[in-house]
C-alpha angles and dihedrals in degrees: 000000000000129000120196135199123196113157148153125310092231126031137168098246103210128171088246092054093048092047094048092047092047090050091054093046090051089051089053091050091048089051089056103266112150101158121073122187110208129187116217113215109075152046095260092052091049092049092051091047090053093050095046091047093051092048090047090055094043096046097064111197096028112119096218114176120206107203121192112217122206129169097225137008092242090070089066090061090066116081107244124194088218099051133072112159090213090065096061132066093215145002125218132188115223122219119242089247090060 
């Protein structure tokens, strides 16, 4: 099972938003999800990455995979403030039809 997050570049990161998002991520984990696709160019993506990473560290023994999604390889050549390849378990390239 795969869960994906692709959100807005700018968000109003409130405690309520973080709590609601974390609740949904926990539901996905409880349902068996261990792979999380995360975009890399916005506040929502960064927030989801932070939550998944914290849960990955807290839930010892769960093999949670954080997968960075990018539309084309050329985007990886640009330095992004949201992307460090060492922080993800995998990278995938999405097709244009996606």
